[in-house]
C-alpha positions as CSV (number, residue, x, y, z in Angstrom):
1,M,89.7,100.2,89.8
2,N,88.3,103.6,89.2
3,A,90.0,107.0,89.7
4,E,88.9,107.3,93.4
5,E,90.1,103.8,94.2
6,A,93.3,104.5,92.4
7,R,94.0,107.5,94.7
8,Q,93.5,105.3,97.7
9,V,95.8,102.5,96.3
10,D,98.5,105.1,95.4
11,A,98.4,106.5,98.9
12,T,98.6,103.0,100.4
13,L,101.5,102.0,98.2
14,R,103.5,105.1,99.1
15,R,102.7,104.7,102.8
16,L,103.9,101.1,102.7
17,G,107.0,101.9,100.6
18,I,105.8,99.6,97.7
19,P,107.0,100.8,94.3
20,G,104.4,101.5,91.6
21,V,102.7,104.1,89.5
22,V,98.9,104.2,89.6
23,A,97.6,105.3,86.2
24,P,94.6,104.7,83.8
25,E,94.9,101.8,81.5
26,D,94.1,104.2,78.6
27,P,96.0,107.4,79.2
28,E,93.4,109.3,77.2
29,N,90.5,108.1,79.3
30,A,91.0,109.0,83.0
31,A,87.3,107.9,83.7
32,G,88.2,104.3,82.7
33,D,89.9,101.5,84.6
34,W,93.2,102.1,86.4
35,R,96.1,99.8,87.1
36,V,99.5,99.8,88.9
37,Y,102.5,100.0,86.6
38,D,106.3,99.9,87.0
39,S,106.7,103.1,85.0
40,A,104.8,106.4,84.3
41,D,105.7,106.1,80.5
42,P,102.7,104.6,78.8
43,A,104.9,103.3,76.0
44,R,107.2,101.4,78.2
45,R,105.2,100.5,81.2
46,R,104.4,97.1,82.5
47,D,101.3,96.2,84.5
48,T,102.3,95.3,88.1
49,T,98.9,95.4,89.7
50,A,99.0,91.8,90.9
51,D,102.5,92.1,92.3
52,A,101.6,95.4,94.1
53,L,98.5,93.8,95.7
54,A,100.6,90.8,96.8
55,A,103.1,93.1,98.3
56,V,100.3,95.0,100.3
57,V,99.0,91.7,101.6
58,A,102.6,90.6,102.6
59,K,103.1,93.9,104.5
60,F,99.9,93.5,106.4
61,R,100.8,89.9,107.2
62,E,104.2,91.0,108.5
63,A,102.5,93.6,110.7
64,N,99.7,91.2,111.9
65,P,101.0,87.6,111.9
66,E,98.7,84.8,112.8
67,P,99.4,83.2,116.2
68,P,101.1,79.8,115.9
69,G,98.7,76.9,115.8
70,K,95.8,78.9,114.9
71,P,93.7,77.4,112.0
72,Q,93.4,79.5,108.8
73,S,89.6,78.9,108.7
74,G,86.7,81.3,109.0
75,P,84.8,82.3,112.1
76,T,84.2,79.8,115.0
77,R,80.7,79.3,116.5
78,G,80.1,78.4,120.1
79,F,77.9,78.9,123.1
80,I,78.3,81.2,126.1
81,I,76.8,79.4,129.1
82,P,76.1,81.8,132.0
83,P,77.2,80.7,135.5
84,N,74.7,79.0,137.6
85,E,73.2,81.5,140.0
86,D,72.0,78.8,142.6
C-alpha cells in the first residue's frame, strides 16, 4: 500500500479497535510500500499486515453476518415477469 492507502488503513484499524502501527517498510523511504506492524520500533517490529486485514474482515462479518442457509456464491440471475394486464 502507498502512503494515502496507509492513512486510510490506519484510520480503519483505530476505528475498529484493531491493534497495529501502519508504517513504511523502509523507514527512510516514506514514498515506498507501507505495512502494518506490531510495534513502531523498526528494529523490533514484526509485520502483521495479514493478521490486521483478517481482523478487519472478521469485524465486518460480525457486523454483517450472512443469513442462515444463504449460499456463499456470487450474484444470482433471474427474470422479472410483469403481471398479465388482460
